[in-house]
N, C-alpha and C positions, 0 to 999 in steps of 0.2 A: 504492500502495499504505503503508496506516494501522500502523506497527507501534506497541502501547502501550507500548513496556517492551526493553530491552537484556538481557540475562541472560550471567552468563558457564554456558558448557557445562560438565553438571554428567550426571552419572546422576538424578539426581532431578529435575533441570529438563528431561531430555530425554523420561522415562516420564511427569512433568506434560503433558507437550505434547503429545505422544501421548492421553495420556487425555482431553485437553481438545477434542482432534479431534475422536476416537471419540463423543465428548458431541454434540458439535452437528455428524456428518457420517458418517454408514452408511458403511463403511470396513472391508474385511476384508484379515487376513492373506494375505500372498502363500500360496496355495496349494505343496505339491508336495513332493519331496524339500529338507532346508535343511541342508549344512553349518553356519549359525549355531544359536548360544547362543539368539537373543531372534528371534520372530516379526519380518521385515519388516511394516512399512505403507506401503500406496501414498502420495507424502507431497509433491502439489506444491512448490516453492516456488522462489526463485532462492538460488544462492551465490557469494559470493568468498573465488578463493582467491588463495594467495602462496605462497612459498617459505616457510620461517621461516628465517631466519637469511640469504636472498639479497636485498640490493635488487636486484638487478642482474638477476634472472628475471621478466618482467613477470606482475602479475595475472591469471585468466584469469577466466572466471566460467563459472559452470553451471546445470544445469536439476535442480533434485531431484530423482531419482524412486522412494526408497523409503529409510525410515527404518525404525533400529531403534534400541535400546538403549544398543547397543556399535559402530553406523556409518551411515554412508549412502552409497548409493548415485546419483550422479546423474552428469549426461553431459553437455560439450561441447566447447570450441574448441583446448584445449591436454591434450599427453599430459605426465605426469610419473611418471615411473620407479618401479617398487616399491621401498618401505621408505623415500620422501620424504618429510621431516614437511614440513606444512604450516600455515599458520593460515587460521581458513576466517571465515566469518561469513555464517549462515544465516537469511536473510528470510524470515517467510511472519507472515501477517497479526495471528498473536496476539500476535508478537515476532521479537524476532532474540537466533538464539544465535552466541555467538564463540565459539572455542579453536582447538584446534590438533588434529590428525591426522596419523596414518599413511597412506599411499597402503598400499593390499593388493593392488589390480590394476589396471591398467589399459589398454584396446586399444580400438584403430579400427576401427570399424565407420560404414555407411552413414547411423549419424547423428549421428558424431563422434566422440569420444574416453568413451568408457564407464567408471566411475572409483570401487572401492569404495574408502572407509577407513574404518580403525577408528579412533575415538576415542581422544583420550590424556586422559585427566580428572587434573584435581592430585589428587584424593581419596588 
């Protein structure tokens, strides 16, 4: 992966990332009923996760499944309880986003742990 820049997680940075990807690759938002405020876009990438303020908990590595301007869905080998605040780095070819999020959903599946997080913006 050739990441050109490392960017602090913000709503504007996520919106710009989605716009950039949509301008180079034809992607459509997920169809169907949604509880989310923002559309989810298929968005492959790698995510590094560690529990905020807990040096004893080992980091986890996830595959990004989808991205919206307020959060992300991912799949990996680790389970984090709902409500856990995490620090993350999302690596995609365009850039690396780093920041914090809170776990809103985590469930064991045949492919690993599916986890949904809501971004915590400093704004």
